[in-house]
VOZABA-867489 format. One record per residue: x, y, z of N, C-alpha, C, O in turn; residue number from 1. Coordinates in Angstrom, 3 decimals. Layout:
residues N
> n.xx:n.yy:n.zz:ca.xx:ca.yy:ca.zz:c.xx:c.yy:c.zz:o.xx:o.yy:o.zz:resi
> X:Y:Z:X:Y:Z:X:Y:Z:X:Y:Z:NUM
...
END
This chain:
residues 118
> n.xx:n.yy:n.zz:ca.xx:ca.yy:ca.zz:c.xx:c.yy:c.zz:o.xx:o.yy:o.zz:resi
> 0.854:-1.187:0.000:0.000:0.000:0.000:0.895:1.243:0.000:1.809:1.369:0.814:1
> 0.618:2.129:-0.904:1.418:3.345:-1.018:0.559:4.536:-0.632:-0.588:4.658:-1.061:2
> 1.125:5.402:0.175:0.404:6.607:0.571:0.367:7.552:-0.616:1.382:7.792:-1.270:3
> -0.824:8.088:-0.884:-0.976:8.980:-2.028:-0.798:10.416:-1.561:-1.556:10.907:-0.724:4
> 0.203:11.080:-2.106:0.325:12.513:-1.884:-0.163:13.152:-3.164:0.179:12.696:-4.255:5
> -0.929:14.162:-3.052:-1.552:14.751:-4.233:-0.496:15.286:-5.194:-0.788:15.548:-6.360:6
> 0.740:15.450:-4.701:1.838:15.804:-5.577:1.852:17.265:-5.960:1.755:18.143:-5.103:7
> 1.973:17.522:-7.232:2.122:18.885:-7.744:0.977:19.814:-7.332:1.238:20.943:-6.916:8
> -0.283:19.376:-7.436:-1.371:20.274:-7.040:-1.284:20.709:-5.576:-1.550:21.865:-5.248:9
> -0.905:19.768:-4.693:-0.789:20.113:-3.273:0.346:21.114:-3.075:0.195:22.073:-2.317:10
> 1.475:20.907:-3.743:2.612:21.818:-3.633:2.208:23.224:-4.089:2.551:24.219:-3.451:11
> 1.471:23.284:-5.207:1.018:24.587:-5.717:0.121:25.285:-4.708:0.245:26.487:-4.471:12
> -0.790:24.507:-4.114:-1.699:25.085:-3.125:-0.912:25.625:-1.927:-1.151:26.735:-1.451:13
> 0.034:24.804:-1.457:0.838:25.232:-0.313:1.639:26.484:-0.662:1.730:27.414:0.139:14
> 2.206:26.500:-1.839:2.990:27.662:-2.259:2.136:28.926:-2.287:2.588:30.001:-1.895:15
> 0.894:28.784:-2.757:-0.026:29.940:-2.760:-0.227:30.457:-1.348:-0.181:31.665:-1.112:16
> -0.450:29.545:-0.403:-0.667:29.938:0.983:0.593:30.579:1.566:0.526:31.639:2.189:17
> 1.745:29.925:1.359:3.000:30.453:1.915:3.305:31.842:1.354:3.834:32.704:2.056:18
> 2.966:32.043:0.088:3.201:33.351:-0.533:2.353:34.420:0.162:2.816:35.540:0.380:19
> 1.114:34.070:0.507:0.243:35.035:1.183:0.676:35.289:2.624:0.405:36.352:3.183:20
> 1.354:34.303:3.224:1.776:34.436:4.623:3.144:35.090:4.738:3.695:35.186:5.835:21
> 3.689:35.536:3.630:5.019:36.149:3.640:4.993:37.387:4.537:4.074:38.203:4.459:22
> 5.999:37.513:5.378:6.061:38.657:6.274:5.477:38.376:7.650:5.671:39.161:8.578:23
> 4.755:37.252:7.792:4.255:36.894:9.110:5.432:36.409:9.952:6.446:35.970:9.409:24
> 5.303:36.485:11.267:6.404:36.215:12.178:6.510:34.726:12.486:5.500:34.071:12.742:25
> 7.714:34.194:12.461:7.995:32.837:12.923:7.245:31.767:12.155:7.175:31.785:10.926:26
> 6.686:30.833:12.915:5.992:29.701:12.316:4.784:30.100:11.492:4.314:29.332:10.653:27
> 4.290:31.283:11.727:3.112:31.735:10.978:3.422:31.915:9.488:2.510:32.015:8.668:28
> 4.703:31.954:9.150:5.058:32.049:7.738:5.848:30.832:7.264:6.216:30.751:6.093:29
> 6.115:29.873:8.180:6.999:28.760:7.829:6.341:27.380:7.944:6.685:26.465:7.197:30
> 5.400:27.233:8.872:4.831:25.914:9.160:3.450:25.786:8.532:2.587:26.639:8.742:31
> 3.241:24.725:7.765:2.038:24.595:6.947:0.751:24.741:7.754:-0.127:25.517:7.375:32
> 0.626:24.010:8.856:-0.627:24.043:9.608:-0.867:25.441:10.197:-1.978:25.969:10.150:33
> 0.193:26.017:10.745:0.086:27.348:11.350:-0.241:28.396:10.291:-1.050:29.294:10.521:34
> 0.400:28.269:9.124:0.128:29.207:8.022:-1.342:29.141:7.643:-2.000:30.168:7.478:35
> -1.851:27.922:7.507:-3.252:27.757:7.096:-4.202:28.364:8.127:-5.132:29.087:7.771:36
> -3.964:28.067:9.402:-4.817:28.611:10.467:-4.756:30.132:10.496:-5.776:30.808:10.630:37
> -3.540:30.655:10.367:-3.346:32.104:10.421:-4.070:32.790:9.269:-4.744:33.801:9.461:38
> -3.923:32.229:8.070:-4.553:32.847:6.904:-6.076:32.772:6.977:-6.763:33.734:6.631:39
> -6.601:31.639:7.422:-8.064:31.522:7.534:-8.604:32.571:8.500:-9.634:33.198:8.252:40
> -7.885:32.746:9.604:-8.307:33.749:10.578:-8.167:35.154:9.994:-9.041:36.000:10.185:41
> -7.068:35.398:9.283:-6.838:36.719:8.684:-7.929:37.040:7.669:-8.421:38.167:7.616:42
> -8.306:36.046:6.862:-9.362:36.281:5.859:-10.692:36.573:6.548:-11.455:37.431:6.106:43
> -10.962:35.852:7.635:-12.217:36.084:8.365:-12.241:37.499:8.936:-13.247:38.200:8.830:44
> -11.127:37.916:9.543:-11.060:39.265:10.098:-11.165:40.315:8.992:-11.813:41.348:9.162:45
> -10.521:40.037:7.858:-10.574:40.977:6.739:-11.994:41.193:6.260:-12.412:42.325:6.017:46
> -12.738:40.097:6.124:-14.133:40.189:5.685:-14.950:40.973:6.702:-15.716:41.866:6.341:47
> -14.782:40.631:7.982:-15.519:41.316:9.045:-15.203:42.807:9.056:-16.100:43.642:9.169:48
> -13.928:43.129:8.939:-13.528:44.517:9.096:-13.828:45.375:7.874:-13.932:46.596:7.990:49
> -13.969:44.758:6.707:-14.427:45.539:5.555:-15.850:46.022:5.789:-16.198:47.138:5.401:50
> -16.669:45.199:6.416:-18.030:45.629:6.770:-17.971:46.699:7.870:-18.682:47.703:7.828:51
> -17.106:46.450:8.844:-17.004:47.331:10.009:-16.536:48.725:9.609:-16.981:49.723:10.178:52
> -15.641:48.792:8.633:-15.099:50.074:8.179:-16.213:50.994:7.695:-16.161:52.202:7.924:53
> -17.208:50.439:7.036:-18.329:51.234:6.532:-19.090:51.892:7.687:-19.497:53.050:7.602:54
> -19.273:51.120:8.774:-19.963:51.667:9.943:-19.150:52.781:10.593:-19.695:53.804:11.009:55
> -17.839:52.568:10.674:-16.965:53.561:11.311:-16.997:54.869:10.526:-17.089:55.947:11.114:56
> -16.920:54.777:9.200:-16.926:55.998:8.392:-18.253:56.730:8.499:-18.279:57.957:8.602:57
> -19.365:55.985:8.476:-20.666:56.648:8.607:-20.747:57.389:9.940:-21.257:58.507:10.006:58
> -20.239:56.757:11.005:-20.242:57.397:12.321:-19.426:58.694:12.294:-19.830:59.701:12.875:59
> -18.281:58.660:11.618:-17.439:59.850:11.496:-18.182:60.963:10.766:-18.160:62.116:11.197:60
> -18.848:60.615:9.651:-19.573:61.625:8.878:-20.687:62.242:9.708:-20.903:63.453:9.657:61
> -21.397:61.415:10.474:-22.489:61.918:11.311:-21.940:62.894:12.353:-22.533:63.945:12.594:62
> -20.802:62.545:12.971:-20.204:63.423:13.976:-19.831:64.763:13.350:-20.072:65.815:13.942:63
> -19.246:64.728:12.156:-18.844:65.969:11.483:-20.049:66.833:11.132:-20.035:68.045:11.343:64
> -21.092:66.201:10.595:-22.292:66.951:10.211:-22.957:67.532:11.452:-23.422:68.672:11.438:65
> -23.000:66.751:12.519:-23.594:67.219:13.772:-22.842:68.447:14.290:-23.460:69.432:14.695:66
> -21.511:68.384:14.276:-20.710:69.510:14.760:-20.972:70.761:13.916:-21.143:71.857:14.451:67
> -21.003:70.585:12.597:-21.223:71.724:11.701:-22.630:72.288:11.888:-22.820:73.504:11.851:68
> -23.610:71.416:12.087:-24.995:71.869:12.266:-25.134:72.620:13.593:-25.810:73.647:13.656:69
> -24.506:72.118:14.636:-24.605:72.779:15.947:-23.933:74.148:15.947:-24.343:75.044:16.685:70
> -22.906:74.309:15.125:-22.272:75.623:15.000:-23.246:76.630:14.385:-23.082:77.841:14.529:71
> -24.254:76.107:13.702:-25.252:76.968:13.057:-26.585:76.937:13.802:-27.613:77.337:13.256:72
> -26.566:76.463:15.046:-27.740:76.501:15.911:-28.800:75.463:15.611:-29.991:75.717:15.786:73
> -28.374:74.296:15.161:-29.327:73.241:14.812:-28.698:71.897:15.167:-27.485:71.728:15.037:74
> -29.502:70.950:15.609:-28.949:69.632:15.913:-28.925:68.788:14.637:-29.544:69.127:13.629:75
> -28.197:67.689:14.717:-28.076:66.785:13.567:-29.435:66.267:13.130:-29.764:66.290:11.944:76
> -30.225:65.800:14.090:-31.522:65.206:13.751:-32.465:66.240:13.143:-33.232:65.931:12.232:77
> -32.401:67.467:13.653:-33.236:68.532:13.078:-32.808:68.837:11.643:-33.647:69.059:10.770:78
> -31.508:68.846:11.414:-30.988:69.108:10.072:-31.442:68.025:9.100:-31.936:68.334:8.015:79
> -31.282:66.777:9.473:-31.666:65.662:8.597:-33.165:65.680:8.339:-33.611:65.455:7.214:80
> -33.945:65.949:9.391:-35.400:66.040:9.238:-35.769:67.167:8.273:-36.617:66.992:7.397:81
> -35.132:68.311:8.439:-35.408:69.450:7.562:-35.025:69.165:6.119:-35.758:69.526:5.198:82
> -33.882:68.521:5.919:-33.450:68.189:4.551:-34.411:67.197:3.906:-34.717:67.309:2.719:83
> -34.882:66.236:4.677:-35.857:65.271:4.144:-37.157:65.969:3.763:-37.728:65.686:2.710:84
> -37.625:66.876:4.610:-38.868:67.605:4.321:-38.701:68.535:3.129:-39.655:68.785:2.391:85
> -37.470:69.055:2.938:-37.193:69.934:1.805:-36.895:69.128:0.539:-36.620:69.694:-0.519:86
> -36.955:67.803:0.665:-36.677:66.889:-0.444:-35.270:67.100:-1.026:-35.064:67.057:-2.239:87
> -34.319:67.327:-0.127:-32.914:67.427:-0.519:-32.261:66.095:-0.170:-32.120:65.748:1.003:88
> -31.867:65.360:-1.195:-31.319:64.019:-0.986:-29.795:64.049:-1.063:-29.211:63.952:-2.143:89
> -29.170:64.184:0.091:-27.711:64.113:0.180:-27.360:63.088:1.245:-27.966:63.071:2.317:90
> -26.393:62.240:0.958:-26.010:61.271:1.987:-25.040:61.891:2.982:-24.574:63.014:2.790:91
> -24.737:61.148:4.050:-23.933:61.692:5.139:-22.524:62.059:4.674:-21.946:63.045:5.133:92
> -21.982:61.261:3.765:-20.634:61.545:3.272:-20.611:62.876:2.523:-19.715:63.694:2.729:93
> -21.601:63.089:1.652:-21.666:64.338:0.893:-21.856:65.527:1.827:-21.199:66.557:1.673:94
> -22.751:65.381:2.790:-22.970:66.467:3.751:-21.688:66.797:4.512:-21.366:67.965:4.729:95
> -20.964:65.754:4.911:-19.718:65.951:5.645:-18.706:66.707:4.797:-18.063:67.638:5.280:96
> -18.562:66.312:3.537:-17.611:66.978:2.642:-18.003:68.442:2.410:-17.146:69.325:2.385:97
> -19.296:68.685:2.243:-19.770:70.068:2.048:-19.482:70.898:3.301:-19.020:72.035:3.211:98
> -19.759:70.315:4.467:-19.544:71.037:5.724:-18.081:71.436:5.895:-17.783:72.508:6.420:99
> -17.170:70.571:5.450:-15.744:70.837:5.621:-15.220:71.805:4.555:-14.530:72.775:4.867:100
> -15.560:71.527:3.299:-14.919:72.234:2.191:-15.694:73.425:1.641:-15.119:74.274:0.961:101
> -16.996:73.498:1.928:-17.798:74.598:1.368:-18.811:75.087:2.408:-20.003:74.800:2.296:102
> -18.338:75.825:3.420:-19.221:76.255:4.515:-20.410:77.094:4.038:-21.487:77.020:4.630:103
> -20.235:77.885:2.986:-21.344:78.714:2.491:-22.473:77.840:1.959:-23.647:78.108:2.216:104
> -22.116:76.802:1.221:-23.133:75.880:0.707:-23.828:75.170:1.867:-25.035:74.931:1.821:105
> -23.064:74.836:2.905:-23.659:74.174:4.060:-24.614:75.120:4.785:-25.665:74.698:5.266:106
> -24.243:76.413:4.863:-25.148:77.412:5.439:-26.471:77.431:4.683:-27.542:77.491:5.286:107
> -26.382:77.378:3.359:-27.588:77.365:2.520:-28.443:76.135:2.823:-29.666:76.229:2.932:108
> -27.790:74.988:2.957:-28.526:73.749:3.271:-29.213:73.857:4.625:-30.360:73.436:4.779:109
> -28.513:74.420:5.607:-29.095:74.577:6.944:-30.314:75.501:6.875:-31.340:75.221:7.496:110
> -30.204:76.598:6.125:-31.339:77.523:5.983:-32.521:76.854:5.291:-33.673:77.060:5.674:111
> -32.229:76.054:4.271:-33.307:75.298:3.592:-33.994:74.337:4.557:-35.219:74.224:4.576:112
> -33.184:73.649:5.353:-33.738:72.688:6.321:-34.566:73.409:7.373:-35.624:72.930:7.783:113
> -34.075:74.560:7.804:-34.796:75.342:8.828:-36.143:75.800:8.281:-37.157:75.734:8.976:114
> -36.149:76.264:7.036:-37.396:76.741:6.412:-38.395:75.607:6.215:-39.599:75.799:6.384:115
> -37.893:74.425:5.857:-38.780:73.283:5.599:-39.405:72.759:6.869:-40.493:72.185:6.822:116
> -38.741:72.940:8.021:-39.251:72.422:9.297:-40.355:73.280:9.872:-41.096:72.828:10.746:117
> -40.486:74.543:9.389:-41.509:75.442:9.961:-42.879:75.101:9.458:-43.855:75.752:9.834:118
END
């Protein structure tokens, strides 16, 4: 009875994994089982954190818009409510960029929101 090693395909697969683990410390880049475990965990974290990054950025944009709105005597929720009533469709990222780079345009948006809420 001869043990079957998959041969070339297995070597190619291992090489792909080892190439991705390059730069990892110690056995995490040298030992097959450890490399596989490390990469599986890294891929799982990568997938999770790509989703998480979206939440973090939205939170940042909301904080920026809230700060800019409060400087103009309005809370974030009042601003968003006013913009919705005025049928102005801008997402949080756009509002944040306007608040930072074009304060006059943001003033106009705040005035529109204030007028729509009355």
